[in-house]
C-alpha positions as CSV (number, residue, x, y, z in Angstrom):
1,M,-0.8,-7.2,25.3
2,E,-2.3,-9.7,27.7
3,W,-6.0,-8.8,28.4
4,N,-7.0,-9.3,32.0
5,L,-8.3,-7.3,34.9
6,L,-4.9,-5.8,35.7
7,T,-4.5,-4.6,32.1
8,A,-8.0,-3.1,32.2
9,Q,-7.2,-1.3,35.4
10,N,-3.9,0.1,34.0
11,L,-5.6,1.3,30.9
12,A,-8.3,3.0,32.9
13,I,-5.7,4.9,34.8
14,I,-4.1,6.0,31.5
15,D,-7.6,7.2,30.3
16,Q,-7.9,9.3,33.5
17,E,-4.5,10.9,33.0
18,V,-4.6,11.7,29.3
19,N,-7.3,12.5,26.8
20,Q,-7.9,11.6,23.2
21,G,-7.3,15.2,22.0
22,N,-7.2,15.5,18.2
23,F,-6.4,11.8,17.7
24,S,-8.8,9.4,16.2
25,S,-10.1,6.5,18.3
26,A,-7.8,4.1,16.5
27,Q,-4.8,6.4,16.9
28,Y,-5.6,6.9,20.6
29,E,-5.7,3.1,21.1
30,I,-2.1,2.9,19.8
31,I,-1.0,5.7,22.0
32,R,-2.5,4.2,25.2
33,R,-0.7,0.9,24.4
34,V,2.6,2.8,24.0
35,I,2.0,4.5,27.4
36,Y,1.1,1.1,28.9
37,A,4.2,-0.5,27.5
38,S,6.6,2.3,28.6
39,G,4.9,3.5,31.8
40,D,5.6,7.0,30.5
41,F,2.7,9.5,29.9
42,E,4.9,11.8,27.9
43,Y,4.4,9.5,24.9
44,H,0.9,11.0,24.5
45,S,2.6,13.9,22.7
46,L,5.5,12.0,21.1
47,V,3.7,9.5,18.8
48,S,3.2,10.8,15.2
49,F,1.0,9.3,12.6
50,E,1.7,10.3,8.9
51,N,-0.1,9.4,5.7
52,N,-2.9,7.2,7.1
53,P,-0.6,4.5,8.6
54,L,-3.3,2.5,10.3
55,L,-5.3,2.2,7.1
56,S,-2.2,1.4,5.0
57,G,-1.0,-1.1,7.7
58,A,-4.4,-2.9,7.9
59,A,-4.5,-3.2,4.1
60,A,-1.0,-4.6,4.0
61,L,-1.8,-7.1,6.8
62,E,-4.8,-8.3,4.9
63,A,-2.8,-8.6,1.7
64,R,-0.3,-10.7,3.8
65,V,2.7,-8.7,2.7
66,P,6.0,-9.7,4.4
67,I,7.1,-7.9,7.5
68,F,10.8,-7.1,8.1
69,V,12.0,-6.3,11.6
70,D,15.5,-5.1,12.6
71,V,15.9,-7.3,15.7
72,S,14.8,-10.7,16.8
73,M,13.1,-9.4,19.9
74,I,10.5,-7.7,17.7
75,Q,10.0,-10.9,15.7
76,G,9.3,-12.9,18.8
77,G,7.0,-10.2,20.2
78,I,4.7,-9.9,17.2
79,L,4.6,-13.5,15.9
80,P,2.1,-14.9,18.5
81,L,-0.6,-12.5,17.6
82,L,0.1,-12.7,13.9
83,Q,-0.1,-16.5,14.0
84,Q,-3.7,-16.1,15.4
85,T,-4.7,-13.6,12.8
86,F,-3.2,-12.5,9.5
87,L,-0.3,-15.0,9.2
88,N,2.0,-12.6,7.5
89,P,5.6,-13.9,7.2
90,V,8.1,-12.1,9.5
91,Y,11.8,-11.9,8.7
92,C,14.5,-10.5,11.0
93,L,17.0,-8.3,9.1
94,E,19.9,-8.8,11.6
95,E,19.8,-12.5,10.9
96,I,20.3,-12.2,7.2
97,S,23.8,-12.9,6.1
98,A,25.4,-10.6,3.4
99,P,28.4,-11.1,1.1
100,V,29.7,-7.6,1.9
101,S,31.5,-5.7,4.7
102,L,29.6,-4.9,7.9
103,R,29.5,-1.2,6.9
104,Q,27.7,-2.0,3.7
105,K,25.4,-4.8,5.1
106,N,22.4,-2.7,5.8
107,S,22.2,-1.2,2.3
108,W,22.9,-4.6,0.6
109,I,20.1,-6.3,2.6
110,L,17.6,-3.6,2.0
111,Q,18.4,-3.3,-1.7
112,T,18.1,-7.0,-2.2
113,L,14.8,-7.1,-0.4
114,A,13.5,-4.1,-2.3
115,N,14.0,-5.9,-5.5
116,R,11.7,-8.7,-4.4
117,Y,9.3,-7.1,-1.9
118,D,8.7,-3.5,-2.9
119,C,5.7,-2.9,-0.5
120,A,6.7,-4.7,2.7
121,I,6.1,-3.5,6.2
122,Y,9.3,-2.4,8.1
123,I,9.5,-2.3,11.9
124,I,12.7,-0.6,13.1
125,G,12.9,-0.5,16.9
126,Q,16.6,-0.3,17.5
127,N,18.9,-0.1,14.5
128,Q,19.1,3.6,13.4
129,G,21.6,2.7,10.7
130,M,19.1,0.3,9.1
131,L,16.4,3.0,9.1
132,L,18.8,5.5,7.5
133,S,19.6,3.0,4.7
134,L,15.9,2.4,4.2
135,L,15.2,6.1,4.0
136,D,18.0,6.5,1.4
137,L,16.3,3.8,-0.8
138,I,12.9,5.5,-0.4
139,Q,14.5,8.9,-1.4
140,T,15.9,7.3,-4.6
141,Q,12.5,5.6,-5.3
142,Q,13.9,2.1,-5.1
143,V,11.4,1.0,-2.5
144,K,8.0,2.1,-1.3
145,P,7.0,0.3,1.9
146,S,3.4,-0.1,2.8
147,L,4.2,1.0,6.4
148,I,7.2,1.9,8.6
149,I,7.1,1.8,12.4
150,A,10.2,3.6,13.7
151,T,10.8,3.7,17.5
152,S,14.6,3.5,17.8
153,S,16.1,5.6,20.6
154,G,19.2,7.7,20.3
155,F,20.5,11.2,20.1
156,I,22.7,11.0,17.0
157,H,20.8,11.5,13.6
158,K,17.4,11.3,15.4
159,E,16.2,14.7,14.3
160,M,17.4,14.1,10.7
161,I,15.7,10.7,10.6
162,N,12.4,12.1,11.8
163,H,12.6,14.9,9.3
164,K,13.3,12.4,6.4
165,L,10.4,10.2,7.6
166,K,8.0,13.1,7.9
167,Y,8.6,14.2,4.3
168,S,9.0,10.8,2.8
169,H,5.2,10.5,1.8
170,I,5.4,7.0,3.2
171,S,2.8,5.8,5.7
172,H,4.5,5.6,9.1
173,I,4.3,5.8,12.8
174,R,7.3,7.4,14.6
175,I,8.4,8.6,18.0
176,D,9.3,12.3,18.0
177,S,11.9,12.0,20.7
178,C,15.3,10.6,21.5
179,K,13.4,8.1,23.6
180,G,12.0,4.9,22.2
181,G,12.7,1.2,22.1
182,V,11.8,-2.2,20.9
183,N,9.0,-2.6,23.4
184,L,7.2,0.4,21.8
185,A,7.5,-1.1,18.3
186,I,5.9,-4.3,19.5
187,A,3.1,-2.4,21.3
188,I,2.3,-0.3,18.3
189,F,2.3,-3.2,15.9
190,D,0.2,-5.5,18.2
191,G,-2.3,-2.6,18.5
192,L,-2.4,-2.3,14.7
193,I,-3.0,-6.1,14.4
194,D,-5.9,-6.0,16.9
195,L,-7.5,-3.0,15.2
196,A,-7.2,-4.5,11.7
197,W,-8.5,-7.9,12.8
198,R,-11.5,-6.3,14.6
199,A,-12.3,-4.3,11.4
200,K,-11.9,-7.4,9.3
201,E,-14.3,-9.4,11.5
202,L,-16.9,-6.6,11.5
203,G,-16.6,-6.5,7.7
204,I,-17.2,-10.2,7.4
205,R,-20.2,-10.0,9.7
206,D,-21.7,-7.1,7.8
207,K,-21.6,-9.2,4.7
């Protein structure tokens, strides 16, 4: 998010229209960024946080674990802020070639990565098939991500995906709706980076 007077004015309007409710200050910061990115106030009740995702995500960022994204647009969207802060490597799953058929590609890629990077961060903003394959690996205890951000839109399998995510015991942020999109994934993760970096700086100053 580019911070300027117009951004501040837009965020002020969001604050007038919605309230923090039962969300923590950090969770509300993520929600207002989602609303800002989408222009849709309904997201105030559609963003779900499970198993302390902001704490888990911040710890993973500081540990510089790799980040896997499903599409290159997310990679391009999060890299600038990462390069100014935690410097985690970011890999785009759709750009990884696989010696298998297209139908088996998602499973092969994720299985291969799981063998090398058990605790990576996964950001899925578009490819529901990739998210389903990841959830299957979690269910069979072959991978345990530090954090999942799931914002893909769609009607088919969405309810099943959200149910599996909710009961996966994995730290995650998801959209409880058929709505969603890549821009929301970028907004959520950039918000997490900002929150984690501010906390890190405060910790350094306290020392």
